[in-house]
BAKOLMAR-759524 format. One record per residue (C-alpha): residue number from 1; x negated, y, z. Coordinates in steps of 0.25 Angstrom, whole numbers. Layout:
BEGIN
nr | xx | yy | zz
NUM | X | Y | Z .
...
end
This chain:
BEGIN
nr | xx | yy | zz
1 | -171 | -391 | -340 .
2 | -161 | -402 | -344 .
3 | -171 | -413 | -341 .
4 | -173 | -406 | -327 .
5 | -158 | -405 | -324 .
6 | -156 | -420 | -328 .
7 | -167 | -424 | -320 .
8 | -162 | -417 | -308 .
9 | -148 | -423 | -310 .
10 | -154 | -437 | -310 .
11 | -161 | -434 | -297 .
12 | -149 | -428 | -291 .
13 | -142 | -441 | -295 .
14 | -152 | -450 | -288 .
15 | -152 | -441 | -276 .
16 | -137 | -442 | -275 .
17 | -138 | -457 | -275 .
18 | -147 | -456 | -263 .
19 | -138 | -447 | -256 .
20 | -126 | -456 | -259 .
21 | -133 | -468 | -252 .
22 | -136 | -476 | -265 .
23 | -145 | -487 | -260 .
24 | -152 | -488 | -274 .
25 | -156 | -473 | -273 .
26 | -170 | -470 | -277 .
27 | -174 | -462 | -264 .
28 | -185 | -469 | -256 .
29 | -196 | -465 | -246 .
30 | -211 | -465 | -246 .
31 | -219 | -463 | -234 .
32 | -232 | -455 | -233 .
33 | -241 | -459 | -222 .
34 | -246 | -449 | -211 .
35 | -259 | -452 | -205 .
36 | -263 | -448 | -191 .
37 | -277 | -442 | -192 .
38 | -281 | -445 | -177 .
39 | -277 | -460 | -178 .
40 | -279 | -461 | -193 .
41 | -266 | -469 | -194 .
42 | -253 | -467 | -201 .
43 | -243 | -462 | -191 .
44 | -231 | -459 | -200 .
45 | -225 | -457 | -214 .
46 | -219 | -446 | -221 .
47 | -206 | -451 | -229 .
48 | -206 | -446 | -243 .
49 | -193 | -447 | -251 .
50 | -194 | -452 | -265 .
51 | -184 | -454 | -276 .
52 | -185 | -464 | -287 .
53 | -175 | -461 | -298 .
54 | -170 | -472 | -307 .
55 | -170 | -462 | -319 .
56 | -181 | -453 | -315 .
57 | -191 | -462 | -307 .
58 | -198 | -456 | -295 .
59 | -193 | -442 | -292 .
60 | -202 | -433 | -283 .
61 | -196 | -428 | -270 .
62 | -201 | -414 | -275 .
63 | -190 | -415 | -285 .
64 | -179 | -423 | -279 .
65 | -179 | -417 | -265 .
66 | -175 | -403 | -270 .
67 | -164 | -409 | -279 .
68 | -159 | -416 | -267 .
69 | -158 | -403 | -259 .
70 | -152 | -395 | -270 .
71 | -141 | -406 | -272 .
72 | -139 | -407 | -257 .
73 | -143 | -421 | -257 .
74 | -155 | -420 | -248 .
75 | -147 | -423 | -235 .
76 | -143 | -437 | -239 .
77 | -156 | -440 | -246 .
78 | -163 | -435 | -233 .
79 | -155 | -445 | -225 .
80 | -159 | -456 | -235 .
81 | -174 | -452 | -233 .
82 | -172 | -452 | -217 .
83 | -166 | -466 | -218 .
84 | -177 | -472 | -226 .
85 | -187 | -466 | -217 .
86 | -181 | -471 | -205 .
87 | -180 | -485 | -211 .
88 | -195 | -484 | -214 .
89 | -197 | -479 | -199 .
90 | -189 | -491 | -194 .
91 | -198 | -501 | -202 .
92 | -210 | -495 | -196 .
93 | -204 | -496 | -182 .
94 | -200 | -510 | -184 .
95 | -214 | -514 | -187 .
96 | -220 | -507 | -175 .
97 | -224 | -494 | -181 .
98 | -216 | -486 | -172 .
99 | -225 | -474 | -171 .
100 | -225 | -471 | -186 .
101 | -218 | -459 | -190 .
102 | -209 | -456 | -203 .
103 | -206 | -441 | -207 .
104 | -196 | -437 | -216 .
105 | -195 | -424 | -224 .
106 | -182 | -416 | -223 .
107 | -177 | -403 | -229 .
108 | -170 | -391 | -223 .
109 | -157 | -395 | -229 .
110 | -157 | -408 | -221 .
111 | -162 | -401 | -208 .
112 | -151 | -390 | -209 .
113 | -140 | -400 | -212 .
114 | -130 | -401 | -201 .
115 | -133 | -413 | -192 .
116 | -146 | -416 | -198 .
117 | -152 | -419 | -184 .
118 | -141 | -427 | -180 .
119 | -140 | -435 | -192 .
120 | -155 | -438 | -193 .
121 | -155 | -442 | -178 .
122 | -144 | -452 | -181 .
123 | -151 | -458 | -193 .
124 | -163 | -460 | -184 .
125 | -155 | -467 | -173 .
126 | -148 | -476 | -184 .
127 | -161 | -479 | -190 .
128 | -167 | -483 | -176 .
129 | -180 | -475 | -178 .
130 | -187 | -467 | -168 .
131 | -186 | -452 | -170 .
132 | -200 | -450 | -165 .
133 | -205 | -457 | -178 .
134 | -198 | -448 | -187 .
135 | -203 | -435 | -193 .
136 | -196 | -424 | -200 .
137 | -203 | -415 | -210 .
138 | -198 | -402 | -215 .
139 | -206 | -391 | -223 .
140 | -208 | -378 | -217 .
141 | -201 | -370 | -228 .
142 | -188 | -375 | -223 .
143 | -189 | -367 | -211 .
144 | -187 | -355 | -219 .
145 | -172 | -360 | -222 .
146 | -167 | -360 | -208 .
147 | -179 | -360 | -198 .
148 | -170 | -361 | -185 .
149 | -161 | -371 | -190 .
150 | -171 | -381 | -195 .
151 | -180 | -379 | -183 .
152 | -168 | -382 | -174 .
153 | -166 | -395 | -182 .
154 | -180 | -399 | -181 .
155 | -180 | -396 | -166 .
156 | -168 | -406 | -164 .
157 | -176 | -417 | -172 .
158 | -188 | -415 | -164 .
159 | -180 | -416 | -151 .
160 | -175 | -430 | -157 .
161 | -189 | -435 | -158 .
162 | -192 | -432 | -173 .
163 | -205 | -425 | -177 .
164 | -204 | -413 | -186 .
165 | -215 | -409 | -196 .
166 | -216 | -397 | -205 .
167 | -220 | -402 | -219 .
168 | -229 | -394 | -229 .
169 | -233 | -385 | -218 .
170 | -241 | -372 | -222 .
171 | -234 | -370 | -236 .
172 | -220 | -365 | -232 .
173 | -213 | -358 | -221 .
174 | -225 | -357 | -212 .
175 | -223 | -348 | -200 .
176 | -232 | -348 | -189 .
177 | -223 | -340 | -180 .
178 | -212 | -350 | -181 .
179 | -221 | -363 | -182 .
180 | -221 | -365 | -167 .
181 | -206 | -364 | -166 .
182 | -204 | -375 | -176 .
183 | -198 | -389 | -171 .
184 | -209 | -397 | -178 .
185 | -220 | -406 | -174 .
186 | -229 | -407 | -186 .
187 | -234 | -398 | -197 .
188 | -238 | -405 | -210 .
189 | -249 | -397 | -217 .
190 | -245 | -395 | -232 .
191 | -254 | -402 | -242 .
192 | -259 | -388 | -247 .
193 | -267 | -386 | -235 .
194 | -273 | -400 | -236 .
195 | -277 | -399 | -250 .
196 | -284 | -386 | -247 .
197 | -294 | -395 | -238 .
198 | -300 | -400 | -251 .
199 | -303 | -386 | -257 .
200 | -306 | -377 | -245 .
201 | -317 | -378 | -235 .
202 | -313 | -383 | -221 .
203 | -315 | -369 | -216 .
204 | -306 | -363 | -226 .
205 | -295 | -373 | -225 .
206 | -283 | -368 | -216 .
207 | -278 | -383 | -214 .
208 | -285 | -384 | -200 .
209 | -279 | -371 | -196 .
210 | -265 | -376 | -199 .
211 | -268 | -389 | -191 .
212 | -273 | -381 | -179 .
213 | -260 | -371 | -180 .
214 | -251 | -383 | -181 .
215 | -257 | -390 | -168 .
216 | -256 | -376 | -161 .
217 | -242 | -377 | -164 .
218 | -241 | -391 | -158 .
219 | -239 | -398 | -172 .
220 | -244 | -410 | -177 .
221 | -251 | -408 | -191 .
222 | -250 | -417 | -203 .
223 | -258 | -414 | -216 .
224 | -251 | -418 | -229 .
225 | -257 | -421 | -242 .
226 | -270 | -427 | -237 .
227 | -277 | -433 | -249 .
228 | -292 | -433 | -246 .
229 | -301 | -437 | -234 .
230 | -307 | -424 | -233 .
231 | -293 | -418 | -230 .
232 | -291 | -428 | -219 .
233 | -304 | -426 | -213 .
234 | -302 | -411 | -212 .
235 | -288 | -413 | -206 .
236 | -293 | -423 | -196 .
237 | -304 | -413 | -192 .
238 | -294 | -402 | -190 .
239 | -285 | -410 | -181 .
240 | -273 | -413 | -191 .
241 | -265 | -424 | -185 .
242 | -260 | -431 | -197 .
243 | -261 | -432 | -213 .
244 | -253 | -438 | -224 .
245 | -257 | -438 | -239 .
246 | -263 | -447 | -250 .
247 | -276 | -449 | -241 .
248 | -267 | -457 | -231 .
249 | -257 | -463 | -241 .
250 | -248 | -459 | -252 .
251 | -233 | -460 | -249 .
252 | -229 | -475 | -247 .
253 | -217 | -484 | -249 .
254 | -211 | -489 | -237 .
255 | -217 | -503 | -237 .
256 | -231 | -497 | -240 .
257 | -230 | -487 | -228 .
258 | -226 | -499 | -219 .
259 | -238 | -507 | -224 .
260 | -247 | -495 | -221 .
261 | -243 | -494 | -207 .
262 | -244 | -509 | -205 .
263 | -258 | -509 | -211 .
264 | -262 | -498 | -202 .
265 | -257 | -506 | -190 .
266 | -265 | -518 | -194 .
267 | -278 | -510 | -196 .
268 | -278 | -504 | -182 .
269 | -281 | -490 | -177 .
270 | -287 | -479 | -185 .
271 | -283 | -484 | -199 .
272 | -273 | -482 | -209 .
end
């Protein structure tokens, strides 16, 4: 217990440095490519926060994000993540890749903060990036906290041109009665349902039903955690729009992500 407490204190110290704007903080982003199944080309990236501690080494976001929320540091840390993602997006735009999207995960604490929309739009304006190339990902479970308030904020962001996705769909606060009311553009199917494609027959898997339902609701569909070709073939056969996972690529450092897009542009249509 003492070791756990000391570790948590060290992580809080690292996060406090990030929140204070310390330029030598260990927060950085990696980018996981998202593949458009129709064109077979990378169309965007999900920005993933990483923490490299001088004392602890790499700390999993599954560990440091809850600590950041508990310590009330998630808002300034979230701002840092947005700024890094926007700088990456600006580099893409400068190289002519102005149709590539970058999505960022946000928590309910961030969304429900006063002036979240105003502050985010101001950051986008200052970074001189296109709102249409920015995605916001939020887990469906957060709607149980303040459905009306969060949905209203997401509506404002959509009106400003951003794309909204529900992350890990199917494992949290799924409510078909309200799904059509949500101000979202995209559903990201949780890895749980993608993994089932390896153990269930195509007739028994419900992943195709989720895709069909999402399309009926007017949503784009992204499958997460795709690691095998047979999963990709099933998803393609059943009309899934996009996929991400190790089959496409592992999360990449910024320069590697840029190089991936450059190589794709050089190789021509239909190739990654």
